[in-house]
N, C-alpha and C positions, 0 to 999 in steps of 0.2 A: 792271687788272685784270683777271687770267685767271679764268677762267669755266670747268668742266669741262662741255662742250657733245656727251661722247662720245653717238652712237648710242646704245650699250647702258644710258647712266643715263637719257637723254632718255626713252627708253622705257621704261624701269623706274618710273624717278618717274611719270611721267603716268600711265602704268597702276596705278600703286598708288594713285593718286589720282581716279582716271575717276570713282568713284561718287559723289563728292561735288563733281566739278571746277564742275556747277554752280552747284549752292547756293551756294558760295562767291565763285564771283565775282561774282552779283548781292550777294550779302552782304556782300563786301569793296570793295566798289566801292558800294554803294547803289543798286543798279540802273541805275549810270550805263551800264555796259556794252551795256544796250538800247541805249541813244540813241546811245554809237558807232556799232555797228552800223546802225543806221537814217541816220544820217549817210550814214553808209558806202554803203550802196546807193540812197542819195537822190543822193549827186553823183558817184556812178560807176554812174548809171543802165543798166540793158540798154538795147540798141537796137536792133531785128529781134531775128531768132529763132536767130541764131545761141548755138552753147554756154558756158556760163559754168562755168570749173573755179577753184574754192574751197580752195587747197591749205594743208595744214598746217590739216584740216578741223576739229578735234579732234572735237567732239560735234557737230559739223555746223550749230550756230545760222547761222552765216556765210550759210553754201551754202542754209539752208532761210529765211532773211530774202530771199537772191534769186530764190529762187523763187518765192515768195510778191509780191514786186515786179514780175517778172515774171508773174506771174499766171498761171503755166500752159504760158506759151505759147514758153518754152524750156527745153532738156535745160539740169541742173545736176551738176556730178560735184566730190565733193567727196574729198578725198586726205589720207593723214596713215601713219605709219610705226606708231604705236600701236593695236595690235586689242582693246585695252578701250575704245578712246576710240569707235572706227567699231560697237561694240557698240552702244551707247550712241545712237550717230547714227543706227544704223537703226533701232532701236525709235522712234526719234520719226518717222523718215518713214511708219512702219508706224500711226500713230496720225493721220497726216492725213487716209489713205485709199488707196483704189486708183489715182488721181491721181498722187498725189506720190510712188507706187511705182514707177509707169512714167516716169517724166520724173526722177527726182533717182538719180545712184549715190555708193555710197562705196568710195571703193578702196583696198587699202592699199598705200600706195606714198611711196621717200625722197623729198623735194622737190629732190631733189639730181639725182636720177637719175626724171625724169615717165617713166610708159609710154605717152606719146601722140608721136605726127605732129608736125611741125611746122607753126603757122599755123592753129591749132584752134579755139579760143577769142576771143568778142569781149572778155571780160573775164575777168583772173587775178586773184584778190584773194588775201589773207592775212591775219589777224584774229588778232595776238598771238601770233604761232607762227615767224615770220622770225627774231627773237634768238633761236630754239631750234636754227636751225641751225647744223651746226659750219661750214660757209660760206657766209658771207652773199653774196657775189659770185657763187659757184657755182649757189645756188639763186636768186637773181635773174633770171639765165643762163638758166635752165630755165624760168622762169618766161614769160617774155620769148619764149622760143623757143616755146614751145608757143601766143602768144596771137598771133593773126591781124596780118597788115597795117595800121595806122591804129585795133587795138582797145588797150583800158588793162592796165596795172596797177595793180592799188589794195594798200597797203601800211597797215594799222591797226596801229600799235606803242605801247605804253607808253613815257613820255615824262618827263624831269624840267622841271616848271614855269620859266620863267625870271625872274616875279616875287621878287627876293631874300624880299621876308617871308613869300610864301607858299610858295616854296621850302623855307625853313629848317624848316617844322611840317612840310609835305609829307614830305620827308625824314626828320624824324622821327617819324612815324605809319610808315613805309613800310618802315625798316629794323629798329624796334622792337617794334611794337604788329602789325601785319599777319602777322609770320611767325611771332608766338605764338598768335593766333588761327587764323592756319591749320592748324600742326603738332599744336594743337590739335583739331580738328573732321577734318582728313585725317591722321589719324597715317601717316608711310611713313619709309622709310628712308635716304630719299635728303635730306631739308630741304628738300620742293619750297618753302615758304615762306619762307626765308632764300635759295633759290636768284635767285626772281622779284626780292627787291632787286639781288642782284648780278648779273642778267644784265641786266637794266634801265639799270644805273648804266655797266657796261661796252659796251654798246649803240651805236653810230653813232645820231645823232638832226640832224634840222634838214637844214641843206646838207651836212654830209658824208655823211647816208644819201642823200639826194638825187646827191649825186658820183657814190657807188657806182652806183644805178640808171642814170646816164648811163654809165657804165663796162660796163650792163650792155647797151646798144645801146636805152634809153628815150630819147626826149625829152620837150619839152616837161615835166621833171619840178616837181612844184609841193608846196607840202604844209600842210595845214591844222593849226593847234592846237586843240584841244577839250579843254572844263573846265579853262582857267586853264590848259593844257599837259601836264596829267595823261597826256592821250596825244594821239597824232599821224596825223591822214591822208596817205598822202602817195599821190602819183598820177602815174602816166607813162605814157607812150602810145609805142606801137611804131611808127617809121616806114615 
């Protein structure tokens, strides 16, 4: 299946739904997205005070989760190329107080061309954003480049359940119910909630995505299905 992931479309689509993005994430997942991010920061926890980078950060929820996990002991940077999403992310850290304002930053940047020197971050993470990058391998190579030696890359992404009966029910909901609710509550010209199931279905998962992570220069690549495989957490280490 060919899915249009051009930068122009992705920017416009997420810009249009930015105001309802957080609400719909929580509503359509029944709040499970919060648990998935909690699992990510628990399984790929900060170690020391080297900085952390969250790419395709959107409204900043995973970046903020990492800052809270580190208890303010390390700098956390979030990047995204959709300006409207970053406006909301910055509003969130403003509400967290002066400590968060001094230790967190959100920058406008394309994951395929990150504005950082090599070997900077102990963790480079992405939540539900890698499948929106036009070139998956190029994005992972950049994430690996800016990760320090011995550091980890964490990819939290939607996936399709492997249980046949559950998968059939989930596919029906994912393709028929979710897009209608999403489009009704966050009207946009790019059919963002039709794009969601299309992009998930077309995106590699399991061993296939772990293999791409290895091509990008990561080792010890593992993956953990979450909530019956609706989401999967992939972890790789930079040698």
